C-alpha positions as a Python dict, from the first residue, in 0.01 Angstrom:
ca = {
    (1, 'X'): (0, 0, 0),
    (2, 'X'): (-346, -121, -57),
    (3, 'X'): (-252, -483, -57),
    (4, 'X'): (-53, -426, 201),
    (5, 'X'): (-335, -268, 438),
    (6, 'X'): (-555, -585, 339),
    (7, 'X'): (-301, -818, 431),
    (8, 'X'): (-237, -643, 749),
    (9, 'X'): (-595, -634, 842),
    (10, 'X'): (-663, -1001, 749),
    (11, 'X'): (-357, -1079, 959),
    (12, 'X'): (-473, -913, 1265),
    (13, 'X'): (-837, -1033, 1251),
    (14, 'X'): (-686, -1385, 1205),
    (15, 'X'): (-471, -1329, 1546),
    (16, 'X'): (-715, -1099, 1725),
    (17, 'X'): (-935, -1407, 1883),
    (18, 'X'): (-627, -1629, 1978),
    (19, 'X'): (-481, -1334, 2145),
    (20, 'X'): (-744, -1248, 2351),
    (21, 'X'): (-829, -1611, 2437),
    (22, 'X'): (-462, -1627, 2560),
    (23, 'X'): (-469, -1303, 2756),
    (24, 'X'): (-831, -1391, 2920),
    (25, 'X'): (-823, -1755, 3013),
    (26, 'X'): (-649, -1878, 3327),
    (27, 'X'): (-702, -2204, 3528),
    (28, 'X'): (-589, -2295, 3878),
    (29, 'X'): (-535, -2608, 4067),
    (30, 'X'): (-706, -2562, 4381),
    (31, 'X'): (-689, -2788, 4700),
    (32, 'X'): (-998, -2982, 4596),
    (33, 'X'): (-1105, -2850, 4250),
    (34, 'X'): (-986, -2748, 3896),
    (35, 'X'): (-1082, -2362, 3859),
    (36, 'X'): (-1129, -2244, 3472),
    (37, 'X'): (-1198, -1837, 3362),
    (38, 'X'): (-1204, -1738, 3012),
    (39, 'X'): (-1401, -1444, 2806),
    (40, 'X'): (-1333, -1077, 2788),
    (41, 'X'): (-1689, -941, 2732),
    (42, 'X'): (-1871, -1253, 2828),
    (43, 'X'): (-1708, -1414, 3148),
    (44, 'X'): (-1727, -1769, 3166),
    (45, 'X'): (-1604, -1953, 3508),
    (46, 'X'): (-1631, -2326, 3556),
    (47, 'X'): (-1507, -2562, 3833),
    (48, 'X'): (-1488, -2935, 3841),
    (49, 'X'): (-1370, -3123, 4169),
    (50, 'X'): (-1089, -3368, 4153),
    (51, 'X'): (-1356, -3659, 4290),
    (52, 'X'): (-1592, -3553, 3988),
    (53, 'X'): (-1344, -3614, 3679),
    (54, 'X'): (-1427, -3909, 3469),
    (55, 'X'): (-1170, -3872, 3186),
    (56, 'X'): (-866, -3680, 3133),
    (57, 'X'): (-785, -3651, 2718),
    (58, 'X'): (-485, -3462, 2596),
    (59, 'X'): (-390, -3429, 2218),
    (60, 'X'): (-52, -3361, 2125),
    (61, 'X'): (-21, -3230, 1736),
    (62, 'X'): (326, -3261, 1616),
    (63, 'X'): (406, -2926, 1598),
    (64, 'X'): (352, -2906, 1975),
    (65, 'X'): (552, -3179, 2062),
    (66, 'X'): (888, -2999, 2077),
    (67, 'X'): (752, -2749, 2302),
    (68, 'X'): (640, -3009, 2560),
    (69, 'X'): (307, -2879, 2565),
    (70, 'X'): (-34, -3039, 2471),
    (71, 'X'): (-426, -2982, 2460),
    (72, 'X'): (-599, -3095, 2745),
    (73, 'X'): (-980, -3171, 2840),
    (74, 'X'): (-1101, -3252, 3156),
    (75, 'X'): (-1454, -3416, 3149),
    (76, 'X'): (-1714, -3428, 3392),
    (77, 'X'): (-2038, -3622, 3400),
    (78, 'X'): (-2249, -3495, 3122),
    (79, 'X'): (-2237, -3371, 2797),
    (80, 'X'): (-1929, -3222, 2610),
    (81, 'X'): (-2039, -2846, 2720),
    (82, 'X'): (-1945, -2897, 3070),
    (83, 'X'): (-1582, -2997, 2981),
    (84, 'X'): (-1285, -2753, 3089),
    (85, 'X'): (-1026, -2746, 2750),
    (86, 'X'): (-694, -2612, 2783),
    (87, 'X'): (-493, -2504, 2502),
    (88, 'X'): (-96, -2532, 2504),
    (89, 'X'): (-47, -2638, 2899),
    (90, 'X'): (240, -2832, 3013),
    (91, 'X'): (218, -3233, 2904),
    (92, 'X'): (293, -3302, 3285),
    (93, 'X'): (-61, -3152, 3385),
    (94, 'X'): (-212, -3426, 3307),
    (95, 'X'): (-34, -3653, 3535),
    (96, 'X'): (-71, -3380, 3797),
    (97, 'X'): (-445, -3395, 3771),
    (98, 'X'): (-456, -3783, 3761),
    (99, 'X'): (-253, -3757, 4100),
    (100, 'X'): (-470, -3502, 4272),
    (101, 'X'): (-775, -3719, 4136),
    (102, 'X'): (-627, -4030, 4312),
    (103, 'X'): (-556, -3809, 4634),
    (104, 'X'): (-918, -3701, 4647),
    (105, 'X'): (-1026, -4066, 4627),
    (106, 'X'): (-838, -4208, 4889),
    (107, 'X'): (-948, -3893, 5110),
    (108, 'X'): (-1294, -4038, 5033),
    (109, 'X'): (-1208, -4382, 5142),
    (110, 'X'): (-1066, -4265, 5448),
    (111, 'X'): (-1394, -4066, 5529),
    (112, 'X'): (-1589, -4404, 5458),
    (113, 'X'): (-1342, -4556, 5728),
    (114, 'X'): (-1426, -4314, 5972),
    (115, 'X'): (-1793, -4324, 5888),
    (116, 'X'): (-1776, -4687, 5977),
    (117, 'X'): (-1693, -4664, 6317),
    (118, 'X'): (-2032, -4519, 6362),
    (119, 'X'): (-2260, -4784, 6363),
    (120, 'X'): (-2566, -4614, 6288),
    (121, 'X'): (-2425, -4474, 5991),
    (122, 'X'): (-2433, -4676, 5664),
    (123, 'X'): (-2108, -4737, 5489),
    (124, 'X'): (-2086, -4728, 5082),
    (125, 'X'): (-1956, -5005, 4911),
    (126, 'X'): (-1587, -4930, 4789),
    (127, 'X'): (-1491, -4959, 4426),
    (128, 'X'): (-1214, -5197, 4419),
    (129, 'X'): (-874, -5086, 4238),
    (130, 'X'): (-598, -5209, 4097),
    (131, 'X'): (-292, -5032, 4317),
    (132, 'X'): (9, -5136, 4116),
    (133, 'X'): (82, -4980, 3803),
    (134, 'X'): (169, -5192, 3472),
    (135, 'X'): (542, -5189, 3403),
    (136, 'X'): (446, -5259, 3020),
    (137, 'X'): (163, -5203, 2799),
    (138, 'X'): (-136, -5457, 2892),
    (139, 'X'): (-211, -5410, 2505),
    (140, 'X'): (-29, -5311, 2213),
    (141, 'X'): (-176, -5286, 1879),
    (142, 'X'): (71, -5379, 1595),
    (143, 'X'): (50, -5228, 1246),
    (144, 'X'): (-93, -5570, 1127),
    (145, 'X'): (-359, -5519, 1362),
    (146, 'X'): (-473, -5161, 1247),
    (147, 'X'): (-449, -5284, 894),
    (148, 'X'): (-684, -5537, 976),
    (149, 'X'): (-918, -5320, 1174),
    (150, 'X'): (-898, -5103, 859),
    (151, 'X'): (-998, -5369, 595),
    (152, 'X'): (-1282, -5506, 791),
    (153, 'X'): (-1402, -5174, 931),
    (154, 'X'): (-1775, -5116, 768),
    (155, 'X'): (-1701, -4749, 831),
    (156, 'X'): (-1445, -4753, 518),
    (157, 'X'): (-1719, -4709, 311),
    (158, 'X'): (-1782, -4372, 460),
    (159, 'X'): (-1433, -4290, 279),
    (160, 'X'): (-1635, -4264, -71),
    (161, 'X'): (-1766, -3942, 87),
    (162, 'X'): (-1409, -3836, 179),
    (163, 'X'): (-1300, -3907, -182),
    (164, 'X'): (-1620, -3754, -329),
    (165, 'X'): (-1564, -3407, -104),
    (166, 'X'): (-1176, -3407, -211),
    (167, 'X'): (-1279, -3422, -576),
    (168, 'X'): (-1491, -3170, -535),
    (169, 'X'): (-1283, -2955, -387),
    (170, 'X'): (-1005, -3040, -649),
    (171, 'X'): (-1204, -2982, -958),
    (172, 'X'): (-1210, -2633, -864),
    (173, 'X'): (-812, -2598, -858),
    (174, 'X'): (-737, -2831, -1166),
    (175, 'X'): (-785, -2714, -1566),
    (176, 'X'): (-1096, -2791, -1674),
    (177, 'X'): (-994, -2944, -1974),
    (178, 'X'): (-813, -3248, -1707),
    (179, 'X'): (-1158, -3289, -1527),
    (180, 'X'): (-1310, -3307, -1879),
    (181, 'X'): (-1051, -3583, -1941),
    (182, 'X'): (-1121, -3764, -1617),
    (183, 'X'): (-1485, -3773, -1727),
    (184, 'X'): (-1443, -3910, -2062),
    (185, 'X'): (-1237, -4190, -1890),
    (186, 'X'): (-1529, -4297, -1669),
    (187, 'X'): (-1788, -4272, -1949),
    (188, 'X'): (-1532, -4520, -2173),
    (189, 'X'): (-1511, -4769, -1867),
    (190, 'X'): (-1890, -4763, -1811),
    (191, 'X'): (-1966, -4841, -2205),
    (192, 'X'): (-1637, -5072, -2268),
    (193, 'X'): (-1809, -5384, -2134),
    (194, 'X'): (-1841, -5614, -1827),
    (195, 'X'): (-1463, -5631, -1796),
    (196, 'X'): (-1411, -5256, -1807),
    (197, 'X'): (-1706, -5249, -1532),
    (198, 'X'): (-1553, -5463, -1295),
    (199, 'X'): (-1185, -5301, -1345),
    (200, 'X'): (-1346, -4982, -1241),
    (201, 'X'): (-1549, -5106, -930),
    (202, 'X'): (-1197, -5282, -817),
    (203, 'X'): (-1007, -4964, -865),
    (204, 'X'): (-1289, -4776, -658),
    (205, 'X'): (-1257, -5019, -378),
    (206, 'X'): (-877, -5026, -384),
    (207, 'X'): (-886, -4660, -353),
    (208, 'X'): (-1164, -4658, -67),
    (209, 'X'): (-935, -4915, 141),
    (210, 'X'): (-627, -4710, 80),
    (211, 'X'): (-810, -4391, 231),
    (212, 'X'): (-946, -4646, 535),
    (213, 'X'): (-576, -4780, 598),
    (214, 'X'): (-442, -4437, 595),
    (215, 'X'): (-713, -4302, 822),
    (216, 'X'): (-662, -4539, 1048),
    (217, 'X'): (-282, -4521, 1080),
    (218, 'X'): (-322, -4181, 1160),
    (219, 'X'): (-580, -4263, 1449),
    (220, 'X'): (-447, -4576, 1590),
    (221, 'X'): (-92, -4590, 1520),
    (222, 'X'): (141, -4688, 1839),
    (223, 'X'): (-205, -4779, 2029),
    (224, 'X'): (-150, -4856, 2384),
    (225, 'X'): (-339, -4975, 2675),
    (226, 'X'): (-163, -4904, 3002),
    (227, 'X'): (-282, -4962, 3373),
    (228, 'X'): (-187, -4690, 3621),
    (229, 'X'): (-358, -4728, 3955),
    (230, 'X'): (-732, -4686, 3919),
    (231, 'X'): (-678, -4501, 3571),
    (232, 'X'): (-684, -4678, 3215),
    (233, 'X'): (-464, -4471, 3019),
    (234, 'X'): (-517, -4553, 2622),
    (235, 'X'): (-238, -4383, 2406),
    (236, 'X'): (-280, -4342, 2012),
    (237, 'X'): (-225, -4167, 1689),
    (238, 'X'): (59, -4068, 1449),
    (239, 'X'): (118, -3732, 1399),
    (240, 'X'): (-113, -3640, 1681),
    (241, 'X'): (-56, -3833, 2002),
    (242, 'X'): (-376, -3872, 2176),
    (243, 'X'): (-359, -3977, 2542),
    (244, 'X'): (-678, -4062, 2750),
    (245, 'X'): (-723, -4111, 3113),
    (246, 'X'): (-1005, -4317, 3213),
    (247, 'X'): (-1086, -4397, 3575),
    (248, 'X'): (-1189, -4746, 3624),
    (249, 'X'): (-1441, -4661, 3881),
    (250, 'X'): (-1624, -4439, 3652),
    (251, 'X'): (-1671, -4692, 3348),
    (252, 'X'): (-2046, -4763, 3292),
    (253, 'X'): (-2039, -5040, 3049),
    (254, 'X'): (-1803, -5254, 2832),
    (255, 'X'): (-1912, -5356, 2497),
    (256, 'X'): (-1762, -5627, 2278),
    (257, 'X'): (-1891, -5540, 1873),
    (258, 'X'): (-1817, -5774, 1593),
    (259, 'X'): (-1932, -5646, 1221),
    (260, 'X'): (-2070, -5800, 959),
    (261, 'X'): (-1710, -5820, 772),
    (262, 'X'): (-1511, -5921, 1091),
    (263, 'X'): (-1720, -6249, 1148),
    (264, 'X'): (-1538, -6481, 939),
    (265, 'X'): (-1240, -6363, 1027),
    (266, 'X'): (-1332, -6454, 1416),
    (267, 'X'): (-1247, -6061, 1525),
    (268, 'X'): (-1410, -5794, 1707),
    (269, 'X'): (-1338, -5474, 1868),
    (270, 'X'): (-1395, -5361, 2248),
    (271, 'X'): (-1530, -5018, 2352),
    (272, 'X'): (-1605, -4844, 2665),
    (273, 'X'): (-1942, -4656, 2786),
    (274, 'X'): (-1865, -4331, 2986),
    (275, 'X'): (-2104, -4110, 3124),
    (276, 'X'): (-1927, -3804, 2978),
    (277, 'X'): (-1742, -3696, 2670),
    (278, 'X'): (-1394, -3806, 2594),
    (279, 'X'): (-1309, -3596, 2300),
    (280, 'X'): (-1080, -3297, 2317),
    (281, 'X'): (-1303, -3112, 2019),
    (282, 'X'): (-1659, -3149, 1901),
    (283, 'X'): (-1573, -3457, 1706),
    (284, 'X'): (-1810, -3747, 1765),
    (285, 'X'): (-1507, -3946, 1591),
    (286, 'X'): (-1256, -3847, 1815),
    (287, 'X'): (-1473, -3933, 2141),
    (288, 'X'): (-1551, -4294, 1974),
    (289, 'X'): (-1184, -4343, 1918),
    (290, 'X'): (-1089, -4234, 2273),
    (291, 'X'): (-1320, -4513, 2436),
    (292, 'X'): (-1216, -4770, 2220),
    (293, 'X'): (-978, -4966, 2416),
    (294, 'X'): (-905, -5251, 2179),
    (295, 'X'): (-975, -5155, 1826),
    (296, 'X'): (-956, -5515, 1668),
    (297, 'X'): (-861, -5843, 1839),
    (298, 'X'): (-947, -6218, 1792),
    (299, 'X'): (-1229, -6328, 1959),
    (300, 'X'): (-1043, -6623, 2136),
    (301, 'X'): (-825, -6370, 2303),
    (302, 'X'): (-1084, -6084, 2372),
    (303, 'X'): (-1212, -6222, 2713),
    (304, 'X'): (-834, -6335, 2860),
    (305, 'X'): (-711, -5981, 2754),
    (306, 'X'): (-1021, -5801, 2933),
    (307, 'X'): (-991, -5973, 3228),
    (308, 'X'): (-614, -5856, 3273),
    (309, 'X'): (-700, -5491, 3165),
    (310, 'X'): (-1021, -5453, 3354),
    (311, 'X'): (-980, -5715, 3649),
    (312, 'X'): (-1270, -5546, 3849),
    (313, 'X'): (-1527, -5655, 3587),
    (314, 'X'): (-1444, -6026, 3605),
    (315, 'X'): (-1584, -6049, 3232),
    (316, 'X'): (-1660, -6449, 3207),
    (317, 'X'): (-1727, -6623, 2881),
    (318, 'X'): (-2117, -6724, 2879),
    (319, 'X'): (-2246, -7058, 2807),
    (320, 'X'): (-2566, -7049, 2566),
    (321, 'X'): (-2887, -7148, 2757),
    (322, 'X'): (-3184, -7287, 2527),
    (323, 'X'): (-3484, -7066, 2511),
    (324, 'X'): (-3704, -7245, 2752),
    (325, 'X'): (-4061, -7165, 2788),
    (326, 'X'): (-4185, -6882, 3013),
    (327, 'X'): (-4256, -7147, 3275),
    (328, 'X'): (-3890, -7257, 3300),
    (329, 'X'): (-3785, -6918, 3394),
    (330, 'X'): (-3722, -6884, 3753),
    (331, 'X'): (-3934, -6656, 3955),
    (332, 'X'): (-3648, -6521, 4185),
    (333, 'X'): (-3353, -6349, 3969),
    (334, 'X'): (-3118, -6426, 4257),
    (335, 'X'): (-3170, -6792, 4151),
    (336, 'X'): (-3056, -6735, 3800),
    (337, 'X'): (-2752, -6509, 3918),
    (338, 'X'): (-2527, -6765, 4006),
    (339, 'X'): (-2593, -6930, 3646),
    (340, 'X'): (-2346, -6784, 3397),
    (341, 'X'): (-2577, -6915, 3106),
    (342, 'X'): (-2687, -6692, 2811),
    (343, 'X'): (-3059, -6693, 2801),
    (344, 'X'): (-3161, -6613, 2409),
    (345, 'X'): (-3551, -6430, 2478),
    (346, 'X'): (-3627, -6393, 2090),
    (347, 'X'): (-3564, -6718, 1909),
    (348, 'X'): (-3875, -6871, 2031),
    (349, 'X'): (-4084, -6510, 1897),
    (350, 'X'): (-3941, -6504, 1538),
    (351, 'X'): (-4286, -6446, 1414),
    (352, 'X'): (-4352, -6128, 1581),
    (353, 'X'): (-3979, -6022, 1438),
    (354, 'X'): (-4088, -6074, 1073),
    (355, 'X'): (-4462, -5990, 1055),
    (356, 'X'): (-4425, -5585, 1030),
    (357, 'X'): (-4117, -5624, 798),
    (358, 'X'): (-4312, -5873, 574),
    (359, 'X'): (-4627, -5686, 559),
    (360, 'X'): (-4463, -5349, 481),
    (361, 'X'): (-4254, -5497, 225),
    (362, 'X'): (-4552, -5643, 56),
    (363, 'X'): (-4763, -5323, 62),
    (364, 'X'): (-4509, -5131, -75),
    (365, 'X'): (-4406, -5340, -360),
    (366, 'X'): (-4767, -5397, -435),
    (367, 'X'): (-4805, -5015, -505),
    (368, 'X'): (-4504, -4951, -689),
    (369, 'X'): (-4570, -5242, -900),
    (370, 'X'): (-4923, -5071, -963),
    (371, 'X'): (-4819, -4773, -1054),
    (372, 'X'): (-4547, -4921, -1306),
    (373, 'X'): (-4558, -4929, -1670),
    (374, 'X'): (-4651, -5315, -1656),
    (375, 'X'): (-4905, -5447, -1890),
    (376, 'X'): (-5104, -5573, -1623),
    (377, 'X'): (-5050, -5295, -1370),
    (378, 'X'): (-5176, -5041, -1661),
    (379, 'X'): (-5509, -5271, -1715),
    (380, 'X'): (-5560, -5282, -1358),
    (381, 'X'): (-5533, -4902, -1318),
    (382, 'X'): (-5806, -4875, -1594),
    (383, 'X'): (-6006, -5097, -1470),
    (384, 'X'): (-5990, -4928, -1109),
    (385, 'X'): (-6016, -4584, -1271),
    (386, 'X'): (-5677, -4494, -1113),
    (387, 'X'): (-5485, -4188, -1260),
    (388, 'X'): (-5192, -4311, -1514),
    (389, 'X'): (-4863, -4308, -1325),
    (390, 'X'): (-4647, -4535, -1549),
    (391, 'X'): (-4283, -4536, -1400),
    (392, 'X'): (-4078, -4815, -1489),
    (393, 'X'): (-4148, -5189, -1344),
    (394, 'X'): (-3803, -5237, -1236),
    (395, 'X'): (-3836, -5013, -965),
    (396, 'X'): (-3993, -5252, -749),
    (397, 'X'): (-3669, -5396, -687),
    (398, 'X'): (-3604, -5088, -424),
    (399, 'X'): (-3864, -5194, -179),
    (400, 'X'): (-3776, -5579, -231),
    (401, 'X'): (-3426, -5477, -159),
    (402, 'X'): (-3507, -5281, 135),
    (403, 'X'): (-3759, -5510, 280),
    (404, 'X'): (-3499, -5814, 258),
    (405, 'X'): (-3247, -5579, 433),
    (406, 'X'): (-3510, -5499, 732),
    (407, 'X'): (-3607, -5894, 765),
    (408, 'X'): (-3241, -5974, 780),
    (409, 'X'): (-3166, -5727, 1073),
    (410, 'X'): (-3497, -5834, 1225),
    (411, 'X'): (-3395, -6213, 1191),
    (412, 'X'): (-3061, -6142, 1331),
    (413, 'X'): (-3195, -5955, 1629),
    (414, 'X'): (-3444, -6259, 1687),
    (415, 'X'): (-3102, -6478, 1704),
    (416, 'X'): (-2891, -6294, 1916),
    (417, 'X'): (-3101, -6144, 2160),
    (418, 'X'): (-3054, -6217, 2524),
    (419, 'X'): (-2908, -6160, 2851),
    (420, 'X'): (-2735, -6338, 3165),
    (421, 'X'): (-2774, -6215, 3520),
    (422, 'X'): (-2426, -6243, 3689),
    (423, 'X'): (-2334, -6232, 4060),
    (424, 'X'): (-2033, -6118, 4259),
    (425, 'X'): (-1921, -6507, 4285),
    (426, 'X'): (-1842, -6535, 3873),
    (427, 'X'): (-1511, -6529, 3808),
    (428, 'X'): (-1414, -6455, 4122),
    (429, 'X'): (-1527, -6059, 4052),
    (430, 'X'): (-1569, -5842, 4363),
    (431, 'X'): (-1807, -5610, 4180),
    (432, 'X'): (-2196, -5545, 4226),
    (433, 'X'): (-2418, -5744, 4035),
    (434, 'X'): (-2386, -5716, 3671),
    (435, 'X'): (-2582, -5809, 3353),
    (436, 'X'): (-2485, -5939, 3022),
    (437, 'X'): (-2685, -5845, 2730),
    (438, 'X'): (-2651, -5948, 2355),
    (439, 'X'): (-2788, -5817, 2061),
    (440, 'X'): (-2748, -5631, 1737),
    (441, 'X'): (-2730, -5267, 1564),
    (442, 'X'): (-2824, -5335, 1241),
    (443, 'X'): (-2604, -5583, 1132),
    (444, 'X'): (-2348, -5572, 1419),
    (445, 'X'): (-2320, -5802, 1699),
    (446, 'X'): (-2253, -5666, 2051),
    (447, 'X'): (-2190, -5816, 2390),
    (448, 'X'): (-2265, -5572, 2678),
    (449, 'X'): (-2157, -5577, 3013),
    (450, 'X'): (-2282, -5320, 3284),
    (451, 'X'): (-2388, -5331, 3655),
    (452, 'X'): (-2712, -5261, 3817),
    (453, 'X'): (-2605, -4927, 3928),
    (454, 'X'): (-2534, -4778, 3586),
    (455, 'X'): (-2928, -4869, 3461),
    (456, 'X'): (-3141, -4554, 3524),
    (457, 'X'): (-3450, -4702, 3455),
    (458, 'X'): (-3676, -4972, 3328),
    (459, 'X'): (-3976, -4929, 3086),
    (460, 'X'): (-4206, -5198, 2955),
    (461, 'X'): (-4480, -5172, 2714),
    (462, 'X'): (-4682, -5423, 2502),
    (463, 'X'): (-4954, -5371, 2226),
    (464, 'X'): (-5334, -5505, 2288),
    (465, 'X'): (-5316, -5773, 2056),
    (466, 'X'): (-4980, -5885, 2231),
    (467, 'X'): (-5069, -5872, 2596),
    (468, 'X'): (-5298, -6194, 2622),
    (469, 'X'): (-5012, -6377, 2480),
    (470, 'X'): (-4765, -6214, 2739),
    (471, 'X'): (-4534, -6074, 2492),
    (472, 'X'): (-4360, -5752, 2574),
    (473, 'X'): (-4088, -5513, 2484),
    (474, 'X'): (-3811, -5365, 2747),
    (475, 'X'): (-3610, -5070, 2731),
    (476, 'X'): (-3342, -4990, 3008),
    (477, 'X'): (-3174, -4686, 2971),
    (478, 'X'): (-2804, -4606, 3055),
    (479, 'X'): (-2637, -4281, 3179),
    (480, 'X'): (-2385, -4312, 2885),
    (481, 'X'): (-2241, -4051, 2665),
    (482, 'X'): (-2087, -4201, 2416),
    (483, 'X'): (-2177, -4564, 2223),
    (484, 'X'): (-2512, -4763, 2335),
    (485, 'X'): (-2700, -4599, 2600),
    (486, 'X'): (-3019, -4831, 2646),
    (487, 'X'): (-3067, -5195, 2672),
    (488, 'X'): (-3350, -5283, 2446),
    (489, 'X'): (-3529, -5627, 2384),
    (490, 'X'): (-3775, -5606, 2082),
    (491, 'X'): (-3989, -5925, 2209),
    (492, 'X'): (-3965, -6131, 2497),
    (493, 'X'): (-4196, -6314, 2723),
    (494, 'X'): (-4361, -6134, 3025),
    (495, 'X'): (-4150, -6384, 3255),
    (496, 'X'): (-3852, -6272, 3129),
    (497, 'X'): (-3907, -5888, 3157),
    (498, 'X'): (-4041, -5968, 3521),
    (499, 'X'): (-3672, -6137, 3582),
    (500, 'X'): (-3501, -5832, 3453),
    (501, 'X'): (-3739, -5591, 3667),
    (502, 'X'): (-3665, -5765, 3970),
    (503, 'X'): (-3316, -5772, 3912),
    (504, 'X'): (-3299, -5403, 3874),
    (505, 'X'): (-3524, -5368, 4209),
    (506, 'X'): (-3302, -5555, 4399),
}
């Protein structure tokens, strides 16, 4: 009887919260907005107007698919805590919300047309849309593409933590003798010579790759990109099907990334920067996957596919312009807007990028060597009356390795940082003036395109010793909730900084 009572108590506590949520949660599709109410003791009322919807994300786990219901997340601008999350609602609700959002957009367009009849009322610039829905996916990732993504994804190193966590959980369940046997096998391999160590390393790498392949298939199997009017629809997932609806007019940035592993294979990935969260849970990874419209694609095809998926952005392939001296930079930003050439801003300023890493690396390496057990270091400490420390001399490898990694990242920044100002005449695009920015995030190259309206502010700053030479730093903030949220130029000439500021202030 005691065991039965404990079991019933645990079952009651486990079911209490879901039942209360089901009894107290209501949503309503009003004429202009989606209303949501929930909570028993602490009531929460939230509304999102249809015109303010920035993304609609649904997930349909395999156990909900037979019932035709899904988990739906409606995102407005801002952080994830402004979303409306609906559990176990009809899957057709997403299409109905898309239809209501499109109606609100058309109503707003009609009101703008009515205002145009009044000559004293300024008319906002309409956002171009593609009214014809695609009859087939504009992009479909095959299993081979997903395997390429898994093999060339630097994130597969994170699979080591997944494997480690799994082992930590399993060792509490398996017999202790089995765990001791596994530990002895690893120690035998480490002490068995160079060949055994190489075989063990290869086995670990193969295990990590297998984990990366499985997780990538779970995330991106059946990946398709559709165009439905002004909405971009991304479908993905093996057991849990995720469907994300992104209004094209809400896209803040388009980012093309190329990691270090994908560079030799001429592969890249494309993601969208949005002003809202696209995750149907608190998971950052879910939101990142939802906004990734091309997980992996050849660099030769990426611009052609993007022009088909997002014709409004008119993404052109840039030609590199040599880094001219500041005196050759046009004083008028509009003069450069019609030249689709990429200007590298840091290639003539390499010494500014490398000075700090070199000085810090040399200083830390010297400090570590002085405290080591090397004979010369011990003699120097004795002569200078420095307390004896005596750690192994080979520890100097650590600051040298970190310093080299820092210098390589800075060198890559100096080689890739640049921008190109685009106008409405490039590639027949009908959107507002845009900017194309190139740079790096550690060892990953990126090409980012955004419009002037998406840039929130610009900050220019310089140091006293660089001011006389006309060297500045520029930071342009973007209202992006997932991905790159600022355009940063580490070092550039003052003329380039002024050109960027004039472009933004137009």
